[in-house]
N, C-alpha and C positions, 0 to 999 in steps of 0.2 A: 894447441889443439887444432886450431883452424889450419896451421901449416900442414898437420899430418893428414886433415880431411882433403886438402887441395891436392895433396901428394897421391892420395888414393883415388881420388876423381881423375887425375891425370892417367894415372896407369889403367884404370878402368876404360876410359875412353881410347887409349892406344890399344888395348885389348880387344875392343869392339871393333875398330877400323881394321885391325889384322883379320878378324873374323869374317868381315863383310869380303876382304880382299882374299878369302879362302885360306888365310894361315891362322893358325893356332899360336905357334911360337916357333920361331926358327932363328937361331943366331949364326948360323953357318953360310957359308957363299961357297960356291953359287947356290942359292937356294932352289928347292925342287919345284919344278914347274908343271902345272896340268895343262895337257893338250885339248881337253873338252871343252868345248865353247857353248854348248846348248846346256843350260841349267833348268829350263822349264821344258818338259816332255809331255805331249798328248797323244792318247791312244785309245782304241775302243775296247770295252769289255770282251771277254773270251778270246782276245788276241795276245799275242807275245810281245813283250817290250825289252830293249837291252839298254842298259846304263853304262856307256864306256867311260871307263876310268884310267886315263894315259898319261903318264907324265914321264918326265926324264929330270936330269941332275941329281939322282940319287944314287949314291953310292956307299958300300958297305952293307952292313946289316940293317934291315928294315922290316917293318912288319905293316900289314894293310887289313885295315877292319872295315866291313861294312855294316852299316847302321839302317834299319827301316825305322823312322821315328827315333825312339829312344833305345830300341831293342838291338843288340848286337847279332847280325845274323851270320856272318862270316869274319873268320881270322884267317888271314890268308886264303888258303882253299880249304880250310877246315869249317863245316857248317856249325853254327852255334845255336840253331833251333831245330826243332822236330820238323818244320815245314818242308814239304817235298816241291813246294812250286818255285823254288828258287834253283839257280844254276849258276856256276861261277867259272868264268874263264880266266885263269890266273897264269900270268908269265912273267915270273920274276928275273929271268937272265937275259931277256931281250934288251939293245941299247935304249929302246924306249920302253919302260916297264909298264905292265898294264894289269888291270883286274876288272874285267867287265861282268857286270851282275845281270842276269837275265830272267825277269817274272815269266814264268811259262803261260800261264792262263790268268789274264787280269781281271779283276773284279773291282767293285767299287771299293772293297776294303783295301785297295792297293793304292788308294789315292792318298800321298803324304810325301814327306819330304825325306829322301834318302841320303846318306853321306857315305862318302869314300875317303877314309882317313889314312894317312901315311905317316908313320913313325919311324924315324931313322934318329940315328946319334945326333944330339943337340938340335932336332928338328921335327916338329908335327905340324903337318899342312892337311887339309881336307877340300874336297870338291863336294857342292851340293847339288841334288837334282830334285827339283819339285814335279812330281808325277801326277798327271791329271788323267782320270779315266773316264772316257764318254760311255753311258750306259743306257739301256732301254728305259721307258717311262715305267714308274711304279706308282698305280693309283692308291694312295693311303687314305682318303676321304670322300666320301659322298653324303651330301646333306641336302637340306638342313638338318642338324642332329641335335635340335631342341625344342621343348614343347612349344605349342601343341601339335607340331608336325612329325615328332618321333618320340619313341619311348624305348627305353633301356631294354625291355623286356621283349621287344620286336626290333632289334637293332638294324634288318634289312628291310624295313618297310618305311614309307614316308606317307604320313596321312594328311589328306585336304578335303575341306568340304566342298561340295558342288557348288559352282559360281564363284568360288573364291579364286585368288592368285596364287601360284606358287612358284618358286625359284629354286631349280636343282642346281647344286654345286659340286663339282668334281675337282680335287686336287691331286696333283701327281707330281714326284721327282723325277728327275731326268736331265741328262745332258747330252745333246743340247737341249734348251727347254722345248718341251712337247707343246703341241697344238690339240685341241679337244673336238671332238664330234659325239654327238648325242643320237641314239636311234632308240625305236621301240621294238621291242622283240615281239614276233608273231609266233603264237603256239604252232608246234608241228610245222613250222616253215623253216627251211636253211637259211633264208635270207631275211634280216630285218628290217622294219619299216623305217623309210626316212621320216623324219619329223618335218610338218610344215605348220602346224598350228601352234607356233610359238617363236621365240625371238633367242637365237644362238649367239654367244660370244666365244669363238673358238680359241682365243687367246688365252681367257681366263676360266673355260670350263663352265660356262654358266648358260643354263637354258631355263627360260622364264614362259611359263604357260598362264594366260590371263583367262578368266571366266571357265574354269575348269569344268568339264562334264564326264560324266561317269563312263562315257566311252574310252576316255583317256586312261581308265585305270590299265595296269599291268606292268610288267617287266621292262625297264629302261636299262640301256647299256651306255655307259660314258668310255670311249675310247680315246687313250692318250698316245700320241704318235710323235716320234722323231724319226731320224735317219737310221737309227739302231734297230728300230723294230715298234710294235705297238704293245699296248698293256690295257686290260679291261677291267671295268667295276660295274656290278650290277646292283640295282636296287627295284624294289617293289613299290609303285606309286598306287595307293589305295584312296579312291575318291569315294567319301561317304555322303550320303544324302538322306534326307528326310524319307519317311515310310511313304511308298506308293501303293495307294489300294485300287484294287481291280476286282472285277467279278460281281459287285454288288449293283443291282439295276436301280434305276431311279425310283421305280414304283412297281407295286405288287398288287394285282387285284385278286380278291379271294372272296368266296361267298361263306356266309356263316357256317360253321361247322367244319370248314375244310383245314387240311393240315398243310402248313406253311413251313419251308425251310429257306434261309438265305444266309449269305456269308460273305466275309471280306477275304479276298486273296491279298497277302501283304509281300511287297519287295522293298528291302531295306537293306542298308549298310550304315552302320553295323546293325546287328539283329535288334529287334524291338526288346524293351525289357518291361513294358506295361501295355495291356490290351483290356479295354472294357466296353460294355454297351452302353448306351442311354435310349430312354423312350421320352419322346416330348420334353427333351431338355433335362431329364432326370436320370442319374445314373442308377442301372439295374444293379442289384445284389448278385454276386456269384461267389460260390463256394470254393472254387478252384480246382474241383474234382473233374470238371469237364476236359476231357482230352484233346478236344478240338475247339477252343475258346472263341475261334474266329467265326463258328458256324452258330446261327441262332434258329431254335425249332419251336415253332407253335404246332402242338399236336391236334388240337380242336379248337378253330378260332371262335372266340366270343366277341361279337361286335363291339360290346359296352368297354371291355376291356383291352382288347387287342389290336383294333385299328389304331392307327397313329403314325408317327415318325421315328423310325429307329437309326440309331448313328452308332457306328462303330469308332473308336478313338485308340490309335497307336501312337506309341511314344518311343524313340531311340534317344540317342545323347546328341542327334543333330537337331531333331525338332518334333513336332506333333503333327498328325494329319488326321483327317475324319472323312467319312462318306456317310450319306443319309439315304434311306430307303423309306417310301410311303407305303404302308399296308392298307388298302382300303377295299370298299365295297362299290367303288363307282364302277360302271358298266363299260364296256368296251365300245368303241365307236361303230355303228352299224354299218352295212353295206347297202349303197343305192341300187336298187334292181333296175332302174329303167335302163334298158340298153341303147335308146335314142333320146337324146335330150331335145330333139325337135318335135314339139307337140303338134297335134292333128286339129287343135280346136284354138278358137281365138280368144276365149276367156276364161278357160279352165286348163288345169294340167293335172293329172293323175300322179301323185308322186308315190313311189313305193319303195321300200326298204326291208332288210332283214337283220336280225341281231346277229352278233358275233359270240362264239363261246370261246374261243382261243386266240392267241397272238399268232402273227405270222412267224413260221420258223420255229413254232414250239407245239409241243405235243400235250401240253398241261392245259386240262379243260377247265374254265372258269365259268360257272352255273350261276351268274350273279342275276337274279331276277330284276327286270326293268318294271318301275311302278309307272313310269309315263314317259312319252317323247315329247319334246319341246321343237315346232318347225318354225324356222324363221325365214322370210325371203324378202328380197328388194328388186326392183326394177332397176336395171343398168342402161344408162344412156352414155352415147358419146356425142359430147357438144364441143362446138368451135368457141372458143375463148380467146380472142384478142389473137385469132391466128394460130392458136395452139389447141389440138384435139385433146379433151381431158374426158375422163370417165366420171360419171356422175351416178350416184346412187340414191333413189328415190322410194320412198320417203327417207328422211335421214335416219329415223328410228325404223328399223326393219320390222314388218308385220310379223305377227307371233300368233301359233296355235297350238294346242295341246291336246293331245289324245292319251287313251289309255295304253299301258305297256303292251296289253295284248293285241293291240292294232297296230298293222305294219304297212298302213297305206293312208293317204289323205288327198281328197280332191280340193286343190287350190282354185277358188274362185275370185271372180271380179278381177280378172286380169286384163291387161291392155294388149290388143291384137297386134301381132307382128313386132314383138318386143323381145328382149332379153332379159333373164332374170337371175339372180344369184341367191343362194340361202344356205342353211346349215339344219341338220338333224342332230339334236342332243339327247341321248338317253339319261334319264335319272332313275336312281334307286332310292330307297329310304335312307342310305348312306352318304348321298350326294351327287352331284352331277357328274356323267361319266365323259368320255370323249365325243367331240362332235365330228361329223363329217359333213364336207362341202358339196354342194351340187349346183348344177346349172341347167338352164333349159330355155326354150324360145317358145313363144306363142306362134301359131299360124295366122295368115292373112285372111284366110277363109276357113268355115268349118268343114270337117270332114262330111261327105254324104255316102253312107253305105250303100252298096247296091241293092235293088229289090229283091224280095224272098224269091228262091226258085220255084215255088210253088204256083206262082203266077201264070207261067207258061212252060208246060212240060209236054214233049211229044216223044214217042217211043213203043216200042213192041217188045214184050216179054213173056214168055211162057212161064218163067219162074221168077217170083218177085225179088228174091235174094239176088238173083243174078241180073236183074234188070239194068239195063244201060239205055239212055236216053239224052236228049238235047234240051236245053231250056232256052225258050225264044221269048225276050221281053217283048211287050206290046209296043209297035210303032207308032200308033195313032189313037187318038180318041175314038174314031170310029171303030177301029178293033176292039176297044174297051167297051164301048156301047153295045157291039154286037154279041159279046159274050155275055152281057148283062140281059139281054134280050133271049138269048138261048137258054139261059138259066131259069128267065120266066116262064118261057114256054115249057119247058121240061116240068116245072113245078104244076103248071096248070094241067097237063096230062095226067100227072099222078094224082091230083085232086080229083079229076073226072073218073078214072078207073077206081079210086076207093068208094065214091058214091054208088 
């Protein structure tokens, strides 16, 4: 048994050696010889390629077979397949026989081993040609394609949360091996945007973005290129972020009985799946019938139940956001009416102000009654302390005075002459202190002296008192003042004598 196995092994080895040498079996001499020396042929797709099968030392009857892989495609010059992509140049009568196979239009499916087999009496030999077709890249994968970045329901999208990192991958076949370029497409623009906010590996088709922002959402293109040509793959990057709330002011001032409306404008990706309001930390009940749940309406404000902090809470699958507005009856800051902060007296200053009924750039009237005004003020000095000029306020605690809400002025007294002062006017209602307004003023070095009354000296002539025009001449000396008194006394004496 061992001897039989050894004989079989030797015979198989000889067969394989003959096969490597291009011979299947041949006992005749001289043996047929193939003149083709190129056994490995390379060409680009869409071009043609001819496989030369030329041989000699073949006499008598012989047959030539062509094989594509294991499929017989020609017997002599007769096609054995329905393919029209092959052509044969068959010359059985030349001194050197030939059967040249031409592949008309190469494709990747033509990459295989082709055999030209010659069969004659007592001899079968063959030549083999390994055909390699170069072809343009074909993008077959863009990823990542695994949760949480990808869903089978939306295969052309990649999802990433804002501030996260994402690595885009692009795989492509092609010969020669392609290199890769990533670009971001610009809507309605013919040219894409070159990417800069990321790290690109052109050899392996990798593009990594760190700290992703929502502005990086959009369509991305992977371009795989070799010398045959380019190929493209597309994917949409969807950047998800927590809800962003806008449109809600930080506070709303409203008088009792007023109508108040406020709301939260929401920007979010993906869309929120929960929205509710809270007041002073407690969730407000909602029946779900409000078509605009992001809007809150107080028809007639009740100070006891409606003043407070209102918070809108919005949730999507990325996170939760909230915004708070204070609805109150606190008055707005008044307006200081003093046009000139320079005082005219040494120890007093007349401060005046006016209440405000609406905010700047708003048409909404806020008639919140002011119960009282609190006026604070301090003297401001500039002192040299160890070579550095510093501002010092005196006293440490500001002086304070309170007046009724109907009063819009206050005479500040006991001030220091030729000094600078700073202060604030703060309105208060029965529902809290409002916004304060700051003011500054300076006292004078001397008290202002008003001019004498024009009645002391007037001269002029007029026939019509309503059209009278004259000049006022102030007295220039005490003698003039005394003569006037004497004249008045003399006139009074004459009038007394005439009456008696």
